Every structure is written in C-alpha cells, then in structure tokens.
N, C-alpha and C positions, 0 to 999 in steps of 0.2 A: 726087616722084612724076610721071609724064607728066601733060601739063596736060589730055589728054583724059579721066582718070579724076577728076581736081578736077571737070571740068565734069558728068560723069557723077553725081559725088556731090552737087553742087550741086541737079541736076535732081530728084534722089531727095529730098533735103531739102525742096524745094519742093513736090512733089507729097505727101510726108508731113506737110505743115504746119509744118515746124521753124522756128525762128527764127534768129537768128544763130548759126552754128556755127563751130568752130574745132578745127583737129587736135590731138588731146589724145593722149598715149601714157601707158600704165600699165604698169609693170612689177612684179613680185612674185616675190621671190627664193624658191625652194622646191625643194631637193634631192628628186629622185623617181627612181622606177624606169622602165624603158622602158614598162611597162604602166600607166602612171599618166598623168593629165591633169589640169591645173589650169583652173579657171574664176572668174569673179568675178560677183557680184551687188552691187547697190548702189542708189542713188537720190538724192534729195532729202532734208532733215531730216525733212520730213512723211510720208515713206515712198512718195511717188510717184515714177514713173518718168521718166528722162531718155532723150529721143529720142537714137539714135546712128546712124550708119552705118560699116561697117568699110570701112577704106581699103586693105587689102592682102590679098592671098593669102600664106599662109606658103610660104617655099621648101622647107620640110622636112615639114610635117605635113599630110598628106590628111584627117587627122580634123577639124583646125582649120578646113580651107577647106570642109568639108562643114557643119559646125556654126554657121559664121557665116552662112549663107544665111538670109534673113529673120529675122536677129537685129537688131531695130530699136529695142529697149529695153534700157537699163540698169535693171534693176528688182530687188526682193527677192523676188519670187514665181515662180510657174510659169506665169503667165499669158500669157506669150509663149514659152514652151517648146514648146507644141504645134505651132506653126507653123515652127518652126526645122527647119533641115536636119538630117538624120541621118547619121551616119557608117555606111556599109555596107562590109564587108570582104570579100575575096575569097571567104570560105567563107559570105556572106550573112549572117552575124551583124550585127545591127542596134543600134547604141550613140545612146541620144537624148542631147541636150546637158543638162547641169546648169546651165546659165547661160550667160553671154557667156565664149566660149573664148579662151585664150591660148595661144602657142606658145612651145616652149623657145627661148632664145638663149644667146649667148656673145660675149664681147668679141674672140674669136680671129678676125681678118680672113681667115684661111686656110679657117675652116670655112663649110659650107653654112648654119649656124645662126647664122652673125653678123648682129648687128643695130647699126645705126650709133649708137642712142642707148645701148646698153649699153657703157659704160667700165668696169664693175666686174668682170665675169668670168661663170664658168660658172652656170646654174641659174637664170637670170633670165627668166620666163614675161612675154611681152609682147604688147600688142595696140594697133594704131593706130586710132583712130576719129576720126571727125567728129562732134563732140558740141555738142549745142546748149545754148550759154551762156546764151542770153537766158533759158532756163527756170530758170536758177541767179542770176540778178541779182535777187534780192529782199532784204528786210531780215533775213533769216535766215541763209541759204546764201550769200549776198554772193560768188558767183564759185566756191564750192567745192561739193565732192560726197562721198558717203560710199561706201564699199567695201569688200567682203570676200570673201576667198578662200575656195573649196573645192576639195576633191580627190576624185577618181574613180578607180577601179581596175578595169581591163578585165576582172579575173577575178571581180569582184564589182559589177557596174554597175546591175543591175537586181533588183528584188523581184518575186517571181512568187507568185501564191496561186492554187492549183488550177488552175495552167497558164496562167493570165491576168496580164498586166502590171499590177503593183499601185504602182508608184512606183520612184523613184530611189534609189540606195544613195551616199551620200558622206560625206565628212568636213569639217566647217567648222574653219576655224582660229579659235582664241580668243586674245584680247589680254590680257594680264596686267593692263593698266593703260590710262587713255586717252591718246592720242597728245598729246605735247606740241608745242612748237615745231619745225616742220619746218627741217632743214636745206636747202642748196642754194641758188642764187642769186636765187631768188623765193620762199623758202620762207616762214617766218612762222607765227603761230598761228592756226588755224583758228577760226571763228568760233562752234563749236557748244559745248555744256555740257561741263563737264570729265569728268562721267561716261560720255561717249559712247565704248563700246568698238569703233567701226569706225575703219578707216582714213579719212583725209581728204586730198582731193587738190584740184587748182585746174583749172579746165576751160581748154584751151589751153595747158597746161604738160606737162612730161615729169614724172610722178609715180612715184617709187620706194619700193617698200614690201620689206619681209620679213615671210614668214610668221610669225605668232604673235608679232611685235614691234611695239610702239608707235612705234618709230623711223620716220623718213620722211625723203626728199630730194627736192625739188621744184626744176626748172631751168626756165629759158626752152626752148622748143622749139627744137631743132636741125634745120638742113637736112640731107637725105638727100645723101649723096655722088653724084657722077654714075654710079659704077660700081654703086651698090645699085640692084637691080631689084625694084620694088613692082609685081607683076602685078595 
C-alpha cells in the first residue's frame, strides 16, 4: 500500500481517538450469486465496538467502495449504519449497508478480483482494515475479536411498510458449534468461552473463515506485491 495512504489512515486514527492500530485482513468463504453481497458484524467479548478504518478500495465492487464510507466501527448493531455510505445504482436505487462490507476475491492472479492474501481459491470475501488492537488488549479478549457474516440479496434488500423504509433484510450465518483451535502459522485457541458461536480472529493477522463453519485459519500478515494496487 502506498505510504501516503498509511499516513492518511494514521491521521484518521488519531482524529478518531483510536489506540495502536494494525492492518488486519478478514476473509469469509461464501459462494454467492451476482445479486448478493456479504458483510460482517462483530466486536469485543463484552459486545462493544472496535474502531476500524478501511484501507482499500475494491478493484471490482462499486458497492463496497460506497458502503465503506464512514464505516468506522466493527460492531454488532445498526448504530453505525445510518452514517455509512449508500450504494446508488444507475437507476437511482439506493442500497444501505448491512454491516462492514467485504468484496469478492479469488487467488487467480489474472483476474481483476485477485487478492494477494487469498491463496485458497474463489469465493473468498475480503476486507482490509486498520484495527484498533489496543482496545482488544484486555484480560478477556487478549488481542482477539469476534465476528459473524451476513448476506444480503439485491432483489430483497429492504423492508418497507406503507411505503416507508422499515429495516434491512438479510440472512445471518449460523455456526453449528463453537470454534476450536485455529490453524495457520499463528492460529491457536481463542480466549473465549467454549459455547461462543461466533468466529474468533486476531488483530493484526490474516483471518480466514468459512460461512457456517467453526473452522478457522489465522496467518501472519503478508506484504502486498508491488503490482497490487490498493487505491
């Protein structure tokens, strides 16, 4: 990522009152249709939000690039959604964000949707964040965070009542059991209770999840290649 963008992200963090931040990548494997999108919600074990800054534009998703605007919290609720950017299509249809957005990626280096941290294949939805790791350095989270994915369909995006917007329509993923020990070169066991039915990731790492599965892979952060453009 060009130095000027790191400097901008650092300035935003200071203005927002964030602590020590680290680049954190989150990927969720979910096969979708072209009219679907994937988001995440999450936070600390006590349910409070984690300050974040999006680091990249998507090379292929105008929707992601719109939704990431003013998305400054990884949280469980809708308190941050009213301030987020809205995706407006050519026919003036308006789609509100359902959480922190991700974009579709592949490991095919010839594709515009290639992402350097994706070495596994197609259908990995990804986001690059500057995450406030200081907020997770406590006796409970110990540098970890919780997250869960949700999916929206453009054909049924909003709920209206008597012609007025009445809420968002989406599908939560469900995990059949608690996440066990994570694989990867910096995986291990998360610090949360065994009955916790969310994904658990580590701040400052590459966190790879699969929709509806308790499995997880956590790797050290990888450097983006010189030819990868993070706008």
